[in-house]
KOLKETI-901083 format. One line per 8 residues: their letters; for each residue x, y, z of C-alpha. Coordinates in pm, 1 decimal, always signed. Each point is the difference from the previous one (the first is absolute). Example, Ala and Ser with C-alpha at 12.3 -4.5 7.8 and 13.67 -1.06 7.14 Angstrom:
2
AS) +1230.0,-450.0,+780.0 | +137.0,+344.0,-66.0
// end
This chain:
609
MPQRRPCL) -6006.7,+2430.4,+1442.5 | +348.7,-165.1,-12.2 | +214.1,+77.6,-300.6 | +90.5,-288.9,-227.1 | +368.5,-69.9,-43.5 | +109.7,+50.7,-359.3 | +55.7,-324.6,-187.1 | +333.9,-55.3,-166.9
STATEALF) -3.7,-58.0,-373.3 | +105.0,-340.6,-125.2 | +327.8,+139.1,-136.2 | +79.9,+180.7,+325.3 | -82.3,-307.0,+206.5 | +229.5,-213.4,-217.8 | +271.5,+260.5,+49.6 | -8.9,-76.1,+371.8
TQPLLLLG) -91.7,-369.0,+15.9 | +247.0,-130.8,-258.0 | +309.7,+155.5,+161.7 | -122.5,-117.1,+341.8 | -38.9,-357.1,-125.5 | +338.2,+0.3,-172.5 | +183.6,+154.9,+294.6 | -172.8,-238.7,+242.2
GAVVAAPL) +92.2,-297.8,-217.2 | +363.2,+113.6,-15.2 | +18.4,+55.8,+377.1 | -133.2,-350.3,+69.9 | +162.0,-203.8,-277.4 | +355.3,+140.5,-14.0 | +99.4,-67.2,+365.3 | -175.2,-338.6,-5.2
FRKLGLGT) +177.7,-126.7,-312.2 | +333.5,+141.9,+116.0 | -43.7,-183.7,+329.8 | -63.9,-321.3,-195.7 | +321.9,+59.4,-196.0 | -182.0,+47.2,-332.4 | +85.5,+368.7,-50.3 | -211.3,+313.1,-27.9
VLGYLAAG) -45.0,-26.6,-378.6 | -202.3,-319.9,+25.8 | -193.3,+156.4,+288.9 | -105.3,+300.5,-207.9 | -90.8,-226.9,-291.0 | -212.0,-225.9,+223.0 | -177.2,+303.3,+151.1 | -90.0,+121.0,-349.3
VVIGPVLH) -136.7,-342.4,-98.1 | -214.2,-20.9,+314.0 | -134.6,+356.5,-27.1 | -74.6,-24.7,-372.3 | -60.9,-336.0,-171.1 | -98.2,-189.6,+318.7 | -215.4,+242.9,+202.9 | -81.2,+245.0,-285.3
MIAGSGDI) +45.0,+296.6,+234.3 | +166.0,+198.5,-281.1 | -116.0,-47.5,-357.8 | +253.2,+70.0,-274.4 | +364.8,+82.9,+48.4 | +86.7,+196.1,-313.8 | +7.6,+344.9,+159.3 | +172.2,-129.8,+313.6
LAVAELGV) +265.7,-179.9,-205.6 | +61.0,+313.2,-206.9 | +67.9,+203.9,+315.6 | +191.7,-282.9,+167.4 | +244.7,-23.6,-292.0 | +146.0,+321.7,+137.7 | +145.3,-219.8,+275.3 | +212.0,-180.8,-260.2
VLLLFVIG) +96.4,+338.2,-146.4 | +117.8,+131.2,+338.9 | +181.7,-326.0,+73.6 | +204.2,+32.6,-319.1 | +77.5,+364.1,+82.7 | +137.9,-95.0,+343.3 | +209.0,-278.3,-157.3 | +128.6,+245.6,-259.8
LELKPSRL) +116.8,+228.9,+280.8 | +226.8,-281.8,+119.4 | +159.7,-52.2,-343.1 | +249.8,+253.9,-124.7 | +36.6,+17.0,-382.3 | +349.3,-149.9,+29.2 | -137.5,-299.0,+187.7 | -282.2,-40.4,-252.5
WHMRRDIF) +260.6,-1.2,-277.3 | +184.9,-269.7,+191.2 | -319.9,-212.8,-12.4 | -41.4,+35.7,-377.8 | +109.7,-357.1,-78.3 | -258.2,-147.8,+231.7 | -271.3,+235.4,-127.1 | +53.2,-53.8,-372.6
GLGAAQVV) +156.6,-346.7,+22.6 | -195.0,-192.7,+262.0 | -314.6,+211.4,-44.5 | -13.4,-43.2,-377.8 | +80.3,-371.3,+23.8 | -277.4,-54.7,+254.2 | -268.9,+180.0,-201.6 | +93.1,-158.5,-333.6
LTGLAMTG) +56.6,-356.7,+122.0 | -305.0,-7.6,+228.9 | -217.2,+163.9,-265.9 | +104.1,-254.8,-263.5 | -43.6,-291.9,+242.9 | -351.2,+107.7,+105.1 | -96.8,+71.1,-362.9 | +115.0,-348.2,-100.6
IILLTDLL) -195.9,-166.3,+282.9 | -318.8,+189.1,-92.6 | +38.5,-95.1,-369.2 | +61.7,-365.5,+89.2 | -321.1,-11.6,+204.3 | -187.2,+159.5,-292.7 | -180.0,+240.5,+234.2 | +58.9,+316.4,-206.6
DWRAAVVA) +106.2,+98.4,-351.0 | +360.3,+105.9,-54.5 | -59.9,+376.0,+39.6 | -187.6,-40.0,+326.8 | +256.0,-254.8,+119.7 | +286.6,+247.4,-57.1 | -179.5,+275.2,+194.0 | -95.4,-238.5,+282.5
GFGLALSS) +348.0,-156.3,+14.4 | +190.1,+327.9,+22.8 | -261.3,+152.1,+231.7 | +48.6,-290.1,+240.6 | +379.5,+44.8,-23.8 | -26.3,+324.3,+198.4 | +24.2,-16.4,+380.6 | -151.8,+215.6,+272.2
TAFALQIL) +226.9,+287.8,+100.7 | -219.6,+85.2,+297.7 | -11.6,-350.0,+147.9 | +366.6,-81.6,-53.4 | +140.1,+328.9,+131.2 | -230.6,+6.4,+301.6 | +110.6,-351.5,+96.8 | +365.7,+96.8,-41.5
NDNGELNS) -60.9,+313.3,+204.3 | -177.6,-193.3,+279.2 | +288.7,-247.4,+18.0 | +267.5,+271.1,-16.3 | +145.1,-159.1,-316.8 | -32.8,+283.2,-250.3 | +373.7,+75.1,+12.5 | +106.7,-363.6,-9.7
RHGQRSFS) +149.6,-143.8,-319.7 | -313.7,-198.1,-81.3 | -216.4,+302.3,+87.2 | +193.4,+223.0,-240.0 | -14.7,-259.7,-279.2 | -374.0,-41.4,+55.3 | -42.8,+375.9,-19.1 | +202.6,+15.0,-323.6
ILLFQDLA) -229.8,-258.0,-161.2 | -310.1,+188.7,+116.4 | +141.9,+326.1,-132.8 | +46.3,-147.4,-347.6 | -356.0,-133.2,+10.5 | -123.4,+354.8,+61.1 | +198.6,+111.8,-304.7 | -137.2,-291.9,-204.1
IVPLLAMI) -358.5,+123.6,+33.9 | +54.0,+244.0,-290.8 | +110.0,-253.5,-265.6 | -261.6,-248.0,+126.7 | -280.5,+255.0,-44.3 | +147.1,+82.1,-342.9 | -9.7,-373.7,-77.9 | -375.2,-1.6,+66.9
SILDGNGG) -40.6,+287.6,-246.4 | +191.3,-195.5,-265.5 | -191.5,-325.1,+64.1 | -326.0,+193.9,-22.6 | +36.2,-31.3,-378.3 | -19.1,+359.9,-119.9 | +327.7,-22.1,-191.4 | +247.8,+278.5,-53.1
EQGSSAFT) -206.9,+266.9,+173.0 | +21.9,-191.3,+327.2 | +368.9,-68.7,-51.9 | +58.4,+373.3,-46.1 | -207.6,+69.1,+310.5 | +207.4,-248.7,+198.3 | +319.0,+172.1,-114.6 | -143.5,+333.7,+108.2
EIAMAVGA) -89.6,-138.8,+342.7 | +353.8,-133.3,+53.6 | +147.5,+334.2,-110.4 | -229.9,+183.6,+243.2 | +103.3,-231.8,+282.1 | +371.5,+54.3,-65.7 | -57.0,+376.2,-21.9 | -187.1,+0.3,+329.6
VVAMILAG) +282.4,-188.6,+173.4 | +257.7,+248.9,-133.7 | -219.5,+291.2,+111.6 | -32.2,-153.6,+347.2 | +377.3,-40.9,+32.1 | +66.1,+359.5,-106.8 | -270.2,+138.5,+230.0 | +130.9,-204.4,+290.5
RYLLTPLF) +355.7,+114.3,-58.1 | -64.4,+372.9,-41.5 | -341.5,+81.7,+152.9 | -91.7,-222.7,+295.1 | +282.0,+84.6,+243.0 | -32.4,+380.0,-54.4 | -377.5,-37.5,+47.6 | +42.1,-164.0,+339.5
QVIARTGA) +264.0,+253.8,+100.3 | -247.5,+282.7,-57.2 | -277.1,-182.0,+187.6 | +229.3,-89.9,+291.7 | +74.9,+369.6,+57.1 | -367.6,+60.4,+79.1 | +27.3,-229.0,+303.1 | -355.1,-129.3,-56.4
REVMIAAA) +4.1,-376.9,+40.6 | -343.7,-47.7,-156.4 | +121.6,+174.8,-316.6 | +296.9,-238.6,-19.2 | -236.4,-297.6,+30.0 | -226.4,+147.1,-268.5 | +300.6,+56.9,-226.1 | +120.1,-358.3,+50.3
LFVVLGSA) -342.0,-139.0,-93.4 | -17.8,+240.3,-296.4 | +334.1,-122.0,-135.8 | -93.8,-367.6,+44.3 | -347.7,+25.3,-151.0 | +112.3,+239.6,-273.4 | +281.1,-227.1,-116.8 | -231.4,-302.9,+18.8
YLMQVSGL) -262.0,+177.3,-212.0 | +261.1,+105.9,-256.6 | +113.3,-360.4,-43.5 | -356.9,-127.3,-25.8 | -86.4,+253.6,-270.5 | +309.6,-104.9,-193.8 | -100.1,-368.0,+18.4 | +228.3,-115.0,+282.3
SMAMGAFL) -117.8,-102.3,+345.1 | -64.3,+252.7,+276.3 | +233.8,-195.2,+225.5 | +284.1,+50.2,-247.9 | -45.2,+377.2,+10.1 | +4.2,+8.8,+378.0 | +306.0,-222.8,+6.4 | +191.6,+228.9,-236.1
AGVMLAES) -93.9,+302.8,+212.2 | +134.2,-180.2,+307.2 | +327.2,-89.7,-174.6 | +46.3,+361.9,-108.3 | -38.0,+111.9,+362.8 | +216.7,-279.4,+144.2 | +301.8,+229.5,+28.0 | -199.9,+294.1,+132.6
SYRHELEA) +53.0,+120.6,+356.9 | -379.2,-17.8,+41.2 | -13.7,-374.3,-67.9 | -58.5,-109.8,+360.1 | -261.4,+268.1,+65.0 | -189.2,-94.1,-316.8 | +5.5,-366.7,+98.5 | -140.0,+82.3,+345.0
DIEPFRGL) -276.0,+215.1,-155.3 | -106.7,-265.0,-252.1 | +23.8,-307.4,+226.3 | -342.1,+27.9,+176.7 | -184.5,+44.2,-330.0 | +195.0,-285.2,-159.4 | -77.1,-248.8,+275.7 | -371.2,+76.6,+15.3
LLALFFMA) -60.7,+7.9,-375.8 | +202.5,-315.8,-57.1 | -211.2,-181.6,+258.3 | -305.5,+130.0,-184.8 | +140.7,-135.5,-326.8 | +30.3,-354.7,+135.8 | -351.0,+17.9,+143.2 | -131.5,+129.1,-335.3
VGLSMDIQ) +155.8,-301.8,-173.6 | -193.9,-220.4,+242.4 | -318.1,+199.1,-66.7 | +45.3,-47.1,-376.2 | +11.9,-378.4,+21.4 | -296.4,-139.0,-197.0 | -110.8,-306.0,+194.8 | -257.5,-98.8,-264.0
VIVDNLLL) +260.3,-14.0,-278.6 | +218.3,-215.9,+223.5 | -289.1,-234.1,+82.4 | -106.9,-31.3,-365.5 | +356.3,-80.5,-111.3 | +122.9,-169.3,+315.6 | +178.1,-290.2,-168.9 | +173.4,+218.2,-260.2
ITLAVPVL) +116.1,+258.1,+258.0 | +108.9,-273.6,+240.6 | +233.3,-125.0,-272.4 | +96.9,+338.6,-147.0 | +118.7,+171.5,+321.3 | +254.9,-264.6,+108.1 | +119.5,-46.6,-362.5 | +55.0,+375.9,-30.6
MMVKAAVL) +189.1,+20.7,+328.9 | +212.1,-309.9,-66.1 | +98.2,+108.4,-352.9 | +95.6,+350.4,+114.8 | +188.8,-136.1,+300.3 | +191.7,-245.6,-220.5 | +96.5,+273.4,-249.9 | +101.2,+239.5,+279.5
YSICRIAG) +208.9,-261.4,+180.7 | +175.9,-103.3,-322.0 | +92.3,+347.4,-122.3 | +112.5,+109.6,+347.9 | +228.7,-301.1,+32.4 | +140.7,+67.2,-348.1 | +56.2,+364.3,+102.0 | +205.6,-111.9,+299.8
SPHNDAIR) -248.5,+6.0,+288.9 | +61.8,-265.4,+266.2 | -264.5,-269.5,+49.4 | -164.8,+166.0,+299.5 | -33.0,+339.8,-169.0 | -139.6,-158.7,-317.5 | -260.3,-185.9,+207.4 | -101.0,+320.2,+180.4
IAMLLPQG) -41.1,+190.7,-328.3 | -190.1,-285.5,-166.2 | -247.2,-25.2,+287.9 | -38.8,+378.3,+29.2 | -94.5,+74.6,-364.2 | -207.4,-296.4,-126.1 | -332.6,+186.8,+8.5 | -175.4,+204.8,-262.9
GEFGFVLF) +15.6,+377.7,+30.4 | -225.7,+302.0,+13.5 | +118.1,+106.7,-347.2 | -147.8,-326.3,-126.6 | -339.8,+151.6,+84.8 | +80.0,+291.1,-233.6 | +110.2,-227.7,-285.7 | -297.7,-234.9,+25.0
TTAAASGI) -252.3,+287.8,+23.6 | +159.4,+175.1,-299.9 | +4.0,-325.1,-201.3 | -368.0,-60.4,+83.0 | -88.9,+353.7,-112.9 | +181.3,-56.8,-332.9 | -170.6,-335.0,-57.4 | +307.0,-223.1,+30.6
LSGATSSL) -136.0,-153.8,+322.0 | -363.4,-63.1,+85.9 | -143.6,+152.2,+315.8 | -30.0,-344.0,+161.8 | +361.5,-88.2,-81.6 | +118.5,+332.4,+138.8 | -190.6,-60.7,+327.7 | +144.1,-351.7,+20.7
LISTVTLS) +356.6,+127.4,-44.5 | -52.6,+277.5,+254.9 | -132.7,-255.4,+251.8 | +305.5,-219.4,-63.0 | +233.1,+293.6,+61.2 | -187.2,+101.3,+316.9 | +17.3,-351.0,+146.1 | +370.1,-25.0,-81.7
MALTPLAT) +49.0,+327.7,+189.0 | -184.4,-143.0,+297.3 | +231.1,-302.6,+4.3 | +321.7,+205.4,-16.2 | +44.8,+46.6,+378.5 | -42.0,-375.9,+40.5 | +258.4,-59.3,-274.5 | +251.4,+219.2,+184.9
LLAKRLVS) -61.9,-202.4,+316.3 | +67.9,-315.0,-202.7 | +326.2,+154.9,-122.1 | +126.6,+9.7,+359.5 | -36.6,-378.9,+13.1 | +164.8,-54.1,-337.5 | +316.0,+200.3,+64.8 | +298.6,-201.8,+115.8
EDSGEREQ) +104.8,+111.4,+345.5 | +316.4,-212.4,-11.4 | +108.8,+102.8,-348.1 | +270.6,+226.9,+135.6 | -136.6,+296.4,-197.8 | -11.4,+331.2,+181.7 | -282.8,+236.0,-81.0 | +129.8,+298.9,-193.1
MEEDFEGA) -119.4,+360.3,+0.7 | +75.4,+288.8,-231.6 | +300.4,+199.0,+117.5 | -97.9,+363.8,+42.3 | +234.1,+219.6,+206.3 | -179.4,+331.5,-41.5 | +65.3,+216.2,+309.0 | +286.3,-219.3,+125.5
GADVLMVG) +303.9,+156.3,+163.6 | +60.8,+75.8,+368.9 | +277.1,+26.6,+261.1 | -41.4,-369.0,+79.8 | -45.5,-275.7,-259.4 | -121.9,-319.1,+166.2 | +36.7,-327.0,-191.1 | -232.2,-268.0,+140.2
FSRFGQIA) -310.2,+63.8,+210.0 | -43.7,-307.6,+216.4 | -78.5,+25.4,+373.8 | +350.8,+126.0,+80.3 | -20.7,+277.1,-260.3 | -352.9,+99.1,+101.1 | +109.2,+64.9,+359.9 | +309.5,+193.9,-109.4
AQILLASG) -209.2,+208.4,-243.0 | -238.2,+99.2,+279.3 | +284.7,+164.7,+193.4 | +121.1,+188.1,-308.0 | -348.6,+118.1,-95.7 | -77.7,+102.9,+359.0 | +299.0,+236.3,-13.5 | -141.4,+167.6,-312.2
RDVTIIDD) +247.8,-160.8,-243.3 | -109.5,-114.1,-345.1 | +69.0,-363.3,-85.7 | -15.0,-157.2,-346.1 | -64.1,-374.9,+28.2 | +40.3,-267.6,-267.7 | -101.9,-363.8,+34.4 | -33.6,-289.0,-245.8
SADRVRQA) -314.4,-148.9,+158.3 | -316.3,+114.4,-179.9 | -218.6,-94.1,+297.5 | +218.5,+194.7,+243.7 | +0.4,+305.2,-228.8 | -380.1,-6.4,-24.5 | -46.1,-38.6,+375.5 | +252.2,+272.0,+89.4
AQFGFRIY) -146.4,+240.8,-256.0 | -341.1,-33.5,+168.2 | +157.0,+142.3,+318.2 | +144.2,+299.6,-184.4 | +365.1,-103.4,-30.1 | +199.2,+131.3,-297.3 | +88.0,-346.1,-125.6 | +92.1,-116.7,-348.9
FGDGKRLD) +21.2,-340.6,-162.3 | +352.6,-84.5,-108.4 | +292.0,-237.1,+38.2 | +280.6,+157.1,+205.4 | +256.7,-224.6,-172.4 | -49.5,+197.9,-323.5 | +203.7,+315.6,-52.8 | -267.8,+164.6,-218.0
VLRAAGIE) -258.5,-46.7,+277.2 | +229.8,+155.9,+261.1 | +62.3,+297.9,-226.2 | -370.5,+45.6,-75.6 | -75.3,-19.0,+374.1 | +235.7,+293.4,+66.0 | +319.9,-155.7,+136.3 | +199.7,+295.4,-132.1
KAKIVAVC) -204.1,+235.3,+222.8 | +6.1,-222.8,+307.8 | +224.2,+81.4,+296.5 | -40.1,-350.7,+142.6 | -103.5,-329.5,-160.2 | -160.3,-236.5,+251.9 | +9.5,-360.9,-120.8 | -268.2,-188.0,+197.3
TQKKEVTD) -45.5,-310.0,-216.6 | -60.7,-336.8,+166.7 | +226.2,-241.7,-188.0 | +373.7,+14.6,+64.1 | +96.7,-64.5,-363.4 | -235.7,+272.7,-125.3 | +141.0,+248.7,+251.5 | +356.7,-84.1,-103.5
AIVDLIRA) -81.1,+44.7,-369.5 | -154.0,+344.8,+62.6 | +289.8,+110.6,+221.4 | +258.7,-113.9,-256.7 | -184.7,+178.2,-282.3 | -28.0,+328.4,+190.0 | +360.8,-13.1,+122.5 | +117.3,-55.2,-359.6
EYPDVRLY) -213.3,+273.9,-161.9 | -41.5,+250.4,+286.6 | +297.5,-44.1,+234.7 | -73.0,+326.4,+185.4 | -358.5,-88.7,+96.4 | -46.6,-69.8,+370.8 | -131.6,-354.7,+46.0 | -206.0,-107.3,+301.7
VRSYDRIH) -73.6,-371.8,-25.0 | -215.9,-257.8,+177.1 | +212.7,-303.6,+85.9 | -125.1,-357.6,+14.0 | +234.1,-137.0,+269.5 | +344.6,+44.2,+154.3 | +188.7,-150.1,-294.7 | -195.1,+227.1,-234.4
SLSLRARD) +90.4,+303.2,+215.2 | +369.1,-83.2,-33.8 | -44.5,-41.1,-375.0 | -170.5,+340.9,-27.5 | +270.9,+168.8,+204.2 | +254.1,-143.7,-241.5 | -201.5,+169.0,-277.4 | +50.4,+332.2,+179.6
VDYELRET) -365.4,+82.4,+69.0 | -56.4,+303.1,+221.6 | -229.1,-178.7,+244.8 | -141.8,-350.4,+37.2 | -237.1,-150.3,+254.6 | -101.6,-359.5,+54.6 | -376.4,-27.6,-29.4 | -35.7,-179.3,+337.9
LESGLLFG) +260.8,+178.3,+212.7 | -206.7,+285.1,+144.5 | -312.7,-208.1,+49.5 | +202.6,-272.6,+174.2 | +167.2,+250.4,+235.4 | -333.9,+159.6,+87.1 | -163.6,-337.5,+54.5 | +278.9,-104.7,+237.2
RRTLEGLG) -25.9,+325.3,+198.7 | -375.3,-33.9,+39.4 | +43.2,-362.3,+114.0 | +247.7,+113.7,+268.3 | -246.7,+263.2,+116.5 | -266.1,-270.0,+19.1 | +230.3,-192.2,+234.2 | +24.0,+299.9,+233.5
VSEDEAYD) +313.9,+174.4,-128.9 | -30.1,+378.7,-2.2 | -45.4,+178.5,-333.2 | +331.8,+186.0,+37.8 | +196.1,-314.9,+78.7 | -160.2,-186.2,-290.8 | +87.9,+290.3,-231.8 | +363.5,+0.6,+115.7
IGEDIRRR) +26.0,-374.0,-58.0 | -145.8,+40.2,-348.8 | +247.8,+276.4,-84.4 | +287.3,-218.1,+123.7 | -114.1,-277.9,-233.6 | -22.3,+249.9,-287.2 | +355.7,+125.1,+73.2 | +137.0,-356.0,+19.2
DEERLRIQ) -175.7,-91.0,-325.0 | +150.9,+293.8,-184.5 | +346.4,-79.6,+134.8 | -35.9,-363.2,-108.2 | -94.7,+115.0,-351.0 | +316.8,+208.8,-23.0 | +215.7,-293.0,+111.8 | -179.2,-246.6,-230.6
AQEGIQAG) +46.8,+232.4,-297.5 | +376.8,-34.7,+51.4 | +45.1,-352.9,+137.7 | -298.4,-201.5,-124.4 | -341.7,-108.0,+121.7 | +133.1,-217.3,+284.8 | +185.5,+291.8,+165.2 | -127.1,+182.8,+310.3
RDMLHNRP) -173.5,-300.8,+155.1 | +129.3,+101.1,+343.5 | -223.9,+307.7,-13.8 | -319.6,-210.5,-4.1 | -201.3,-47.8,+317.6 | -63.3,-373.8,+22.9 | -20.5,-278.1,+252.2 | +89.0,-313.7,-189.3
VKPEPLIK) -150.9,-320.6,+135.3 | +100.8,-333.3,-152.5 | -210.4,-282.1,+150.6 | +68.2,-355.3,-107.5 | -270.4,-118.7,-238.0 | -220.4,-286.8,+117.0 | +36.0,-157.6,-343.2 | +311.2,+46.2,-203.5
PKRPVAPM) -85.2,+178.2,-328.9 | +41.8,-206.0,-316.4 | +161.2,+289.7,-186.7 | +169.3,+325.3,+105.5 | -226.6,+302.4,+35.3 | +82.5,+282.8,-239.3 | +64.0,+334.6,+167.6 | -265.5,+269.4,-37.6
VGEEAGPH) +68.8,+271.7,-253.1 | -162.8,+320.4,-110.3 | -248.6,+195.4,+202.1 | -52.9,-258.2,+278.2 | +364.3,-67.8,+85.6 | +135.0,+210.6,+284.4 | +332.8,+101.6,-155.4 | -160.5,+77.7,-336.6
S) -313.6,+179.5,+109.2
// end
């Protein structure tokens, strides 16, 4: 008689089927949406909507969302690892200036709109208005991370605003306690909660300064990688739990732990250990938001939500754009920030649920607000795509990134990383030499960093940037910038401040070479000389000339060119013309020209090339 296979319990079956559905949805949706140019965040969100509210393959998302919030926690820890305390202090004006202005102004604006529409009483309107003022840390940071813009100026300002919003959760929860109507007892409780939060932050800073690094030193001596991973997760989850118990967000605790370890020698190892967990759990978070979308609430209040979501996003975008412009952001950066943070945030869920439990909001109103926030999250990736159309490409503004020169300093400091510099750097790196590279193009810095180059964002015409990049340690400074005037400005600055530094410079043309030699650079090379000589040699070989003969001819041209440069440096650009190989032909024109033809100058003219 055949044995019956044991049946899985309902709980055990769910343990297998739910992860399979979620992982399958992520595997299908993320590549598809990325291929369509819509980003992985919207893909995860769409997968959650299809699996949950549409097909009802997973019922309820509360437990999944609770676990998935760890993705946001780990994300903030990794970001904290990139921010040294000194750099965080440098951001204080954006955090407490822009962040506070955004929360207060948006909260008051949304409260006023709700009161004008007479949808809620004043207490509920205040809670709803300030709850909607908060933005989604997870959505915004993931989009910045996907686009490689986290270290850009607008990315750092966006992060500063989000960081203040995380801090604002404590006074906003205290506000609910005060509005609950229990008088002085609640006011005293709110004061106690704020004091606990401040105490927890101080405790975190002290523990991070005096305990975390020694802890990882002890664990590293064991040589067990799995123990290091376990310790990293313990620190992240422990700090998150401490902050949650004290009334702050879990993400804030993880962020502080990351900042405290930012100067640790184990920073890169910790980041590598956490990264796989962060990516997977963050994807799960976005899918859980999609699962939590209540289609019935949206259908029952379709007209109201259809009006509320765009009003919310437009008001927040207008406030963000205005305060960023006032704070000095250029138009393009202000547009990017405004279209990145117009949505509601996950902490809005906490406020609305708490307000419903205390009786300030009804259950139906809370569900309506949560649906509005969820839909605004879903529209965020589309808003960022719209931002790309709204920015002015011809405004003359260059994208800016935060200047961070941690780890800079090598035998060679290269200023400018265009095609010329990239080829030169390959030779230096192939020989085992370290090269520190600075460039003022944010796009070029991002692209080069993806290939593992030690490259930093900075303007080589600034003395403070050159010092931060390690010019005092460099044996040679290689100036490989493209524009002649930029090159001259950098050379003049270095010659004035560091006259003993050896300067190797990319030259634009023959006249520029003479100008650089007059500035006493150690070596200069026209950007087209070597390629032109090689091209000519290969053409000769194609015509049947032997490789040796072609090489000798090329070397003769090189020798003549150098001799001409010496003569021209003394007698002027027109000197040494007899050393040129030419066969002048002057045919009579069929039609007499109406005006004299100007002689060629610059790179194309024979004597000047």
